C-alpha positions as CSV (number, residue, x, y, z in Angstrom):
1,X,-27.3,38.8,39.9
2,X,-26.9,36.8,36.7
3,X,-23.6,37.3,34.9
4,X,-24.8,35.9,31.2
5,X,-28.0,34.1,30.4
6,X,-31.4,35.0,31.0
7,X,-30.3,37.9,33.7
8,X,-33.1,36.9,35.9
9,X,-33.4,35.6,39.5
10,X,-35.8,33.0,41.4
11,X,-35.7,33.7,45.2
12,X,-37.1,31.3,47.9
13,X,-38.8,33.2,50.4
14,X,-38.1,31.4,54.0
15,X,-35.1,29.4,52.5
16,X,-33.1,32.1,51.7
17,X,-31.9,30.9,48.5
18,X,-31.8,33.0,45.2
19,X,-30.4,31.4,42.0
20,X,-29.2,33.5,39.5
21,X,-31.3,32.2,36.2
22,X,-29.7,31.0,33.2
23,X,-32.5,28.9,31.8
24,X,-36.2,29.0,32.7
25,X,-38.7,26.2,31.2
26,X,-42.4,25.9,31.8
27,X,-43.5,29.4,33.5
28,X,-46.9,29.2,32.5
29,X,-50.7,28.2,33.1
30,X,-52.9,25.4,32.2
31,X,-56.3,25.0,31.7
32,X,-56.5,21.5,31.4
33,X,-58.7,19.3,28.5
34,X,-62.2,20.2,27.8
35,X,-65.1,18.8,30.1
36,X,-67.7,16.7,27.6
37,X,-70.7,18.4,28.5
38,X,-72.9,16.2,25.5
39,X,-76.6,15.8,26.8
40,X,-79.0,12.9,26.1
41,X,-80.8,15.9,23.9
42,X,-78.2,16.3,21.7
43,X,-78.7,15.0,18.5
44,X,-76.1,16.1,15.8
45,X,-72.8,17.0,17.9
46,X,-70.9,16.3,21.0
47,X,-70.2,19.2,22.9
48,X,-67.3,20.5,25.3
49,X,-66.7,22.8,27.6
50,X,-63.7,24.7,29.3
51,X,-62.8,24.0,32.8
52,X,-63.1,26.9,35.6
53,X,-59.8,26.5,37.4
54,X,-56.0,26.5,36.4
55,X,-52.6,25.4,37.4
56,X,-49.3,26.6,37.2
57,X,-47.4,23.6,35.6
58,X,-43.8,22.1,37.0
59,X,-41.2,24.8,36.4
60,X,-37.5,23.8,35.4
61,X,-34.3,26.2,35.6
62,X,-31.0,25.9,35.2
63,X,-28.9,28.5,38.2
64,X,-26.0,29.7,39.0
65,X,-24.4,27.4,42.0
66,X,-21.5,30.1,42.7
67,X,-22.9,30.9,46.2
68,X,-25.1,27.9,47.2
69,X,-24.7,25.5,49.6
70,X,-25.9,22.2,49.9
71,X,-27.5,22.7,53.4
72,X,-29.5,25.6,52.0
73,X,-30.7,23.3,49.1
74,X,-32.0,20.4,51.9
75,X,-33.5,22.9,53.8
76,X,-35.3,24.1,50.8
77,X,-36.4,21.0,49.3
78,X,-40.2,20.1,49.8
79,X,-40.8,23.5,51.9
80,X,-44.0,25.0,50.8
81,X,-42.7,28.9,50.7
82,X,-43.5,32.0,48.6
83,X,-41.0,31.8,45.5
84,X,-40.4,35.2,43.8
85,X,-39.0,35.2,39.9
86,X,-37.6,38.2,39.0
87,X,-37.3,39.2,35.5
88,X,-34.7,41.9,33.6
89,X,-35.5,45.4,33.9
90,X,-36.2,45.6,30.5
91,X,-39.5,43.2,30.5
92,X,-42.9,44.0,30.9
93,X,-43.3,41.6,33.7
94,X,-41.1,42.7,36.9
95,X,-41.8,39.8,39.1
96,X,-44.3,36.8,39.5
97,X,-44.5,35.5,43.1
98,X,-46.8,32.7,43.8
99,X,-46.4,29.6,46.5
100,X,-44.5,26.2,45.9
101,X,-41.4,24.5,46.4
102,X,-38.1,23.3,45.3
103,X,-39.0,19.8,44.6
104,X,-35.5,18.7,43.2
105,X,-31.9,20.1,42.4
106,X,-28.8,18.6,40.7
107,X,-25.5,20.3,40.2
108,X,-24.0,20.0,36.8
109,X,-20.4,19.3,36.3
110,X,-17.8,21.9,38.1
111,X,-14.7,22.2,35.9
112,X,-12.2,25.1,36.0
113,X,-12.8,27.9,34.3
114,X,-16.0,27.2,33.8
115,X,-19.4,28.5,35.5
116,X,-20.9,26.0,37.7
117,X,-24.5,25.4,37.5
118,X,-27.9,23.3,38.3
119,X,-31.1,21.8,37.3
120,X,-33.8,22.3,39.6
121,X,-37.7,21.7,39.4
122,X,-40.2,23.7,41.1
123,X,-43.8,22.6,42.2
124,X,-46.1,25.1,42.1
125,X,-49.2,24.7,45.1
126,X,-51.3,27.7,45.1
127,X,-52.0,27.4,48.2
128,X,-50.1,29.2,51.6
129,X,-49.0,26.7,54.7
130,X,-52.4,27.5,56.0
131,X,-54.0,25.6,53.1
132,X,-55.7,28.6,51.9
133,X,-56.0,29.1,48.0
134,X,-53.3,32.0,46.8
135,X,-53.2,33.1,43.2
136,X,-49.8,34.5,41.6
137,X,-49.1,37.7,41.6
138,X,-47.6,39.6,38.8
139,X,-46.0,43.0,39.2
């Protein structure tokens, strides 16, 4: 588990990689821009409506490199799989699980006496390997 920082972890299902998180950004839901809905019969105002679908934007994280090998990273990149975010025990949300893939991961500088970290990007596909739509689950 993480020794400092956020105190959460990210696990990649079939690639069996777990990063202990230090930072995480972008975990959210995006509804998209409004849809123009003005009709020719409208005389005073332009109207809009909300989209019905949502997406999970790309997520960026900085994770601990202590126990991760280059081979593990290579085998995880562009592999659609279930990704699990596990939050610290004092959070209201314990886990968020969704389908996605590791888009990239770049290690930071390794220095003696310093924690070795790297930065990665996760793309939420929200579909399993049979192309079925799968919404994120939150516990």
